[in-house]
C-alpha positions as a LaTeX table, in Angstrom:
\begin{tabular}{lrrr}
\hline
Residue & $x$ (\AA) & $y$ (\AA) & $z$ (\AA) \\
\hline
Met1 & 0.01 & $-0.02$ & $-0.03$ \\
Pro2 & 1.19 & 3.52 & $-0.64$ \\
Lys3 & 2.66 & 5.24 & 2.42 \\
Phe4 & 2.29 & 8.92 & 3.26 \\
Met5 & 3.82 & 11.21 & 5.82 \\
Val6 & 1.36 & 13.83 & 7.20 \\
Arg7 & 2.55 & 16.95 & 9.04 \\
Gly8 & $-0.39$ & 18.75 & 10.65 \\
Ser9 & $-0.77$ & 22.23 & 12.02 \\
Tyr10 & $-3.55$ & 22.90 & 14.48 \\
Ser11 & $-5.76$ & 26.03 & 14.26 \\
Ala12 & $-6.45$ & 27.93 & 17.43 \\
Asp13 & $-9.78$ & 26.01 & 17.80 \\
Gly14 & $-7.95$ & 22.74 & 17.13 \\
Leu15 & $-5.43$ & 23.43 & 19.87 \\
Lys16 & $-8.30$ & 24.20 & 22.32 \\
Gly17 & $-9.74$ & 20.82 & 21.42 \\
Leu18 & $-6.36$ & 19.12 & 21.90 \\
Val19 & $-6.01$ & 20.71 & 25.32 \\
Arg20 & $-9.52$ & 19.71 & 26.29 \\
Glu21 & $-9.37$ & 16.12 & 25.01 \\
Gly22 & $-5.73$ & 15.26 & 25.32 \\
Gly23 & $-3.20$ & 13.83 & 22.88 \\
Thr24 & $-4.32$ & 10.18 & 22.88 \\
Ala25 & $-7.96$ & 11.09 & 22.17 \\
Arg26 & $-6.93$ & 13.12 & 19.14 \\
Arg27 & $-4.61$ & 10.35 & 17.97 \\
Asp28 & $-7.42$ & 7.80 & 18.30 \\
Ala29 & $-9.75$ & 10.13 & 16.26 \\
Ile30 & $-7.24$ & 10.31 & 13.43 \\
Asn31 & $-6.70$ & 6.60 & 13.63 \\
Ala32 & $-10.47$ & 5.95 & 13.38 \\
Ala33 & $-10.68$ & 8.26 & 10.30 \\
Val34 & $-7.79$ & 6.40 & 8.60 \\
Glu35 & $-9.22$ & 2.99 & 9.41 \\
Ser36 & $-12.71$ & 3.96 & 8.20 \\
Ala37 & $-11.10$ & 4.66 & 4.78 \\
Gly38 & $-9.33$ & 1.26 & 4.72 \\
Gly39 & $-5.93$ & 2.50 & 5.85 \\
Thr40 & $-3.56$ & 2.05 & 8.79 \\
Leu41 & $-2.04$ & 4.70 & 11.03 \\
Glu42 & 1.61 & 3.36 & 11.31 \\
Thr43 & 3.10 & 6.07 & 13.61 \\
Phe44 & 1.76 & 9.17 & 15.21 \\
His45 & 3.84 & 11.78 & 17.14 \\
Tyr46 & 3.38 & 15.30 & 18.37 \\
Gly47 & 6.16 & 17.85 & 17.82 \\
Phe48 & 6.89 & 21.53 & 18.12 \\
Gly49 & 8.42 & 23.78 & 15.57 \\
Glu50 & 7.15 & 23.60 & 11.99 \\
Gly51 & 4.28 & 21.23 & 12.74 \\
Asp52 & 2.14 & 20.11 & 15.60 \\
Leu53 & 1.75 & 16.47 & 14.63 \\
Tyr54 & 3.48 & 13.93 & 12.36 \\
Ala55 & 2.00 & 10.67 & 11.18 \\
Ile56 & 2.91 & 7.89 & 8.74 \\
Ile57 & $-0.21$ & 6.43 & 7.10 \\
Asp58 & $-0.62$ & 3.40 & 4.83 \\
Val59 & $-3.63$ & 3.59 & 2.49 \\
Pro60 & $-4.81$ & 1.63 & $-0.58$ \\
Asp61 & $-4.22$ & 4.51 & $-3.01$ \\
Gln62 & $-3.71$ & 8.24 & $-3.56$ \\
Glu63 & $-7.47$ & 8.86 & $-3.77$ \\
Thr64 & $-7.95$ & 7.46 & $-0.34$ \\
Met65 & $-5.28$ & 9.67 & 1.09 \\
Thr66 & $-6.80$ & 12.64 & $-0.61$ \\
Ala67 & $-10.21$ & 11.83 & 0.89 \\
Ile68 & $-8.69$ & 11.55 & 4.36 \\
Ala69 & $-6.78$ & 14.83 & 3.99 \\
Leu70 & $-9.84$ & 16.66 & 2.68 \\
Ala71 & $-12.09$ & 15.40 & 5.49 \\
Ile72 & $-9.54$ & 16.39 & 8.17 \\
Gly73 & $-8.65$ & 19.74 & 6.53 \\
Ala74 & $-12.33$ & 20.68 & 5.95 \\
Ser75 & $-12.86$ & 20.53 & 9.72 \\
Gly76 & $-10.78$ & 23.63 & 10.05 \\
Ala77 & $-9.14$ & 22.25 & 13.22 \\
Leu78 & $-6.06$ & 20.88 & 11.49 \\
Ala79 & $-4.25$ & 21.71 & 8.28 \\
Pro80 & $-2.68$ & 18.52 & 6.95 \\
His81 & 0.38 & 18.67 & 4.74 \\
Thr82 & 0.87 & 15.40 & 2.94 \\
Thr83 & 3.99 & 13.90 & 1.39 \\
Ala84 & 3.98 & 10.73 & $-0.63$ \\
Leu85 & 6.76 & 8.40 & 0.56 \\
Leu86 & 8.68 & 6.04 & $-1.81$ \\
Thr87 & 10.59 & 2.86 & $-0.99$ \\
Pro88 & 14.21 & 2.51 & $-2.14$ \\
Glu89 & 12.98 & $-0.17$ & $-4.58$ \\
Gln90 & 10.51 & 2.40 & $-6.11$ \\
Val91 & 13.36 & 4.82 & $-6.56$ \\
Asp92 & 15.47 & 2.06 & $-8.22$ \\
Ala93 & 12.61 & 1.53 & $-10.71$ \\
Ala94 & 12.30 & 5.23 & $-11.33$ \\
Val95 & 15.94 & 5.82 & $-12.12$ \\
Lys96 & 15.80 & 3.00 & $-14.72$ \\
Lys97 & 13.08 & 4.87 & $-16.70$ \\
Asp98 & 14.27 & 6.82 & $-19.74$ \\
Val99 & 13.01 & 10.41 & $-19.77$ \\
Lys100 & 13.76 & 12.71 & $-22.60$ \\
Tyr101 & 14.19 & 16.28 & $-21.18$ \\
Arg102 & 15.75 & 19.41 & $-22.60$ \\
Pro103 & 16.82 & 21.96 & $-20.02$ \\
Pro104 & 16.05 & 25.67 & $-20.63$ \\
Gly105 & 18.48 & 27.28 & $-23.09$ \\
Ala106 & 19.89 & 23.98 & $-24.35$ \\
\hline
\end{tabular}
């Protein structure tokens, strides 16, 4: 299954909910959303700095990850920033593909 890293930033209202409910309750809510779409929450951590939370999610396809990100983002409580992750084997396959490209000015 495709794997994605999600970095999330809470809004002020989202932070109020986090303070009220606690970290494990919010993790469980995200896990429930991911599982409802057929995915698995592999890891979940809070951080400080650029983002408030970090998660690795396995889902059946890109459309499923898009649906999860849209549902969470539409709540207004959390802005998800999603990055598709590739295995080393996928990169091996990619570098073997022949791509014809002409750089600017060449």
